[in-house]
Phi, psi and omega in degrees: 000126182264352182084184176200169185256320184252139182299329182281346183280159178261332181200188181288334179298315176296324178297314177300314176302319180293320179296317176298315179299315178295324178297308180293326181290321178291323178295314178300317180298321181295314182299311181298319182295314180299315181297314181298318178298316178293317177296324176296318181291322179295320181296319179298318181292322176297318178298318178298320178299314178301317178294319177301320178294318175301316178295325179294319177298318178299323181293319184294314182298311180298318182297320184283322189275318187295320180295322177299312179299321180294320180293319177297324179291322176295321179295321181291324174298317183294322184277324187256345183061034178259115185281344179295323176292334177298316178296324178291326177291320177300320180295322179294321175299313181296320175302317179298320177296320178298319180298317179296317179298318182297320180295318177300311185294321181293321176299318179297313183298318182297319178295317181296315185291325176296323178294320179295316181299320177297322177292316181296323180292322175295319176295324176296322176289333184272000176304134179285125179234358181267049177288137175197159180250111180276329182207138178230124183235162180250128178241128179262137178246116181295125176241352178201162178231131176267119184255118180288140178197122176056053177064011175227200179200164173221160188249129179253133185277144178255343191278345183080015178270353185243142178287159179285151175238134183275141177237149173224107187235159179242136181241123178298132184279329185233075181293326181292317178296324176297315177299318179296319177295317177299320182294316177298320179294317181295320177294324182291324184271002183291320179226139180252130180286152175289316179235127180284146170272163183231044178286317182231070178292152185227135178260124181246155183275126178242024182299332180288337181264330186206136176273344179267335178236084187273352180221140175229140183264129174253137181270190190306312187290302181296324178296322178291320175299316178297316179297313182295320179293321177291323178294316178299318179298318178295315183296320179293328177273345178278077186243159171255119180271124182242133178255122181234156177226112183232151174281082184276134177272121182289147185298332183262009183278167178293322181295320176297321179292321178300312183297319180296326185275317194252341190260168180238145177272340179225118182282356181057234184263003182289147181288150181242127181246111180283107180267319183271144180273119177241023178296335182294331181233014181295317179299321180293320175295324176301327177299318179290322176300318176303313178301318181293325178294322177298319180293320180294319174299319179297314182289333175291320181287327182260355181054034182201157175298142187300313181295313180299322180297314180290328173301308181297322179297316179295320180293320179292323181291321179295316181296315180298311181294317182289316179297317182293318179298318179289324178297315179293324179294314179293319178296318179298317179297318181292318178297320178293319178297319179294320180289325176294323178295315178299316182297318177296323178293318177294321182293324180292341181293338177273006179249152166274115180259130184241156180283123180294343180276314183287331181252033186298316184293315185289324180291323177294325177292322177296321183291327183265004182296141181248337182056043179270127184299315185294332185266322193245004184292329185276321187240023181285132179241124179304147180293142181211124175253139184288141176298329181287349179270359181289151180239158178240153186270129177259116187296324187280323180263356180053039181230163178255130187246128174271183179290331177274016178065013175285145184245152177207148179260351182223083182281169176267112188253141176228131180301137185295320181296317179299316186281318190263342184242301189288319182298316178293321178299312181300317183295318181291321181292321180291332177295331185288325186240034183300317183295316180299320182290327177296321176300313181297320179297317180296322177295319179296318183296313179301312184295320179294323178296321179292318179296319184291320175299315181294321178301313181293323179296317179293324179290320180294317178297322177296313178299317184297312182295323180293320180291323178295315178295326177293317181295317177300319181293320180297315180299315180299320181295320181293317177298318180298321180293321179294321176294323178298314183297317179295314180295326182288321178295320177298310179300321183291319176299315179297319181295319180292322176299314180297326179291322180291321180296313177300332182277321184266333183062041184221145177284346179298335182268007183282344182289129181279122182277127177282131183238143178275108183243023185300314182298320178291322178295319181296316178300314179295324175299318181293321178295314181293324178297320180297319177298316181296320179295320179298314177298321182293321177293323177293320176296320178293317177298321176297317180292325177294320180292321177297319180291318174300321178294318178298316180296322180294318181291327179292320178295321178294321181289328179283349179284132180240111181289147176276099194301308185294328178294315182289325180297325184271317194238009178297325180294323176301310183298316179300322179295320184285322184284339182296333181287344179266359186238030183294323183287347180272355183286145174282163182308321180298315183286334180294335178293337179274001182294338177296335175278299177184153176303323183295311174302318183296329183272319189254001177294143178271114181261146174296156181297149176297139172296139183277108182252138178278157181298335181295326176300312180297318179298314181292321181289338178276353182285129173275103186297319182298314179298313181302315179298319179292319180295316180299317178293319178294325176293324179290321179298316180297323180291324180290324179297000000 
């Protein structure tokens, strides 16, 4: 588009034709006007000459006739002495003088006008009539500058007719370093290693996620991604914020419409004459050009649009990080499970494993053992599992095989040191001082019986006194309530009598009227009795619960364990009973069931790591979904 000068024109060619037409029209009008003015002046001068010639003839006639008449008049005066003719002669003389003057003036006028006519004719001949256009050129005057910005542009006015608009832009301080980090990040996420190397491990702070695990080590691949992402985030935030004020032409303004209609964006080879001074905001415009050049360099380096590049990079980064994180988590879980399986197999090798089918009766006896001194001191038999019931581990089938070729996946295991060393030693030691221990047991039994009898007497006395005091308190409450009702009724009767006296102002109303309030009193007693019964039942329930608790503690206190039995065989019973409590285990302990139920229940586990809710929230985020939704939202916004 070359622009145009006139609104009615279609292009510059029509503008040139119109300018030529206007030029020649004005030249012709000027020539005609000058000729007509000169011709009119010549005609006026000729008319003045004609008039002067007429006056000249009159002057000649008057000049020639009046002197003769004047002389005759004077001769007549001299001869007749009539002075009236003298005045007439004087008038003739004056007329003669006027004729002479008229003749002189006419000659002068004729001469002047002839000179004017000669001048006008010469001017008429000298009128310029050779008007022509030898060359016509187009010169452009810059009135606005189009500044590119963010794949669009805005127009800045040069003429000073538009008010300023404020800008606040940020400029990346290190664009080359940003491009290098983006290139390294893109190269890093292109391929994910099966096994990470640990040449440059990096420790990151995880205190926001867990107070017990405040640092986590990232190896080469994830560490490089983390470093580059943090570096890119820093470089993107390391900006210079610039505030600018430029006279921006609004798209819907009259100035914008004028620029769209009359101006050209490319002057081609035509000369450009800068008329308006733009030194005041040239540096500001250069800032936008610099930003646009940075963007072009970025797109040239990445061979892609800046926004699209970052969208794809974020999506690829989300895919890489999420896939690798899930793969590492799944792989770590599988490795841990596999190592736990190996560990459980190795750990079981230090146990004597028995078939739960062949030793079902003995295991049931072990499971139901109470080790109560009063019940089992006379007929207690130590636990004993037969050697023929032992099972062996088959590495290929991962099952335990007994002598009768029966198989099981969960054998009954007893630690070899406990079974083969400690249990016999304990049994032999206890056999040496059996009599002394029985005496101690009997003494303990007598003392506990004495304590329990005294305990029950004291508690029964306590219960009895409390019940008596509670019943007495209830009776007092009922009596107090009855007194309150009677006093209230009396007060109410007196109040009604006083109100009647104040109303009638008579002593006849001073008599207190007896009123039958039995129904009201009975209803009040019923309500209060219900409340008393409820409180009494609550108190009784509390006392019953307290008694049950005391009885339970008394039963626990009265229990006397069979010490040598628990010392020798308590481990067996815990192993046997642990198989019945599998559902009570927490999820962490259930993972140890592959080793044995006993280890799962009684193993000492390290404390759970203290994890913040933020960690669960962040780990539940689907990065791929978030990247796609963000990309879709931006596309929708751009449309």
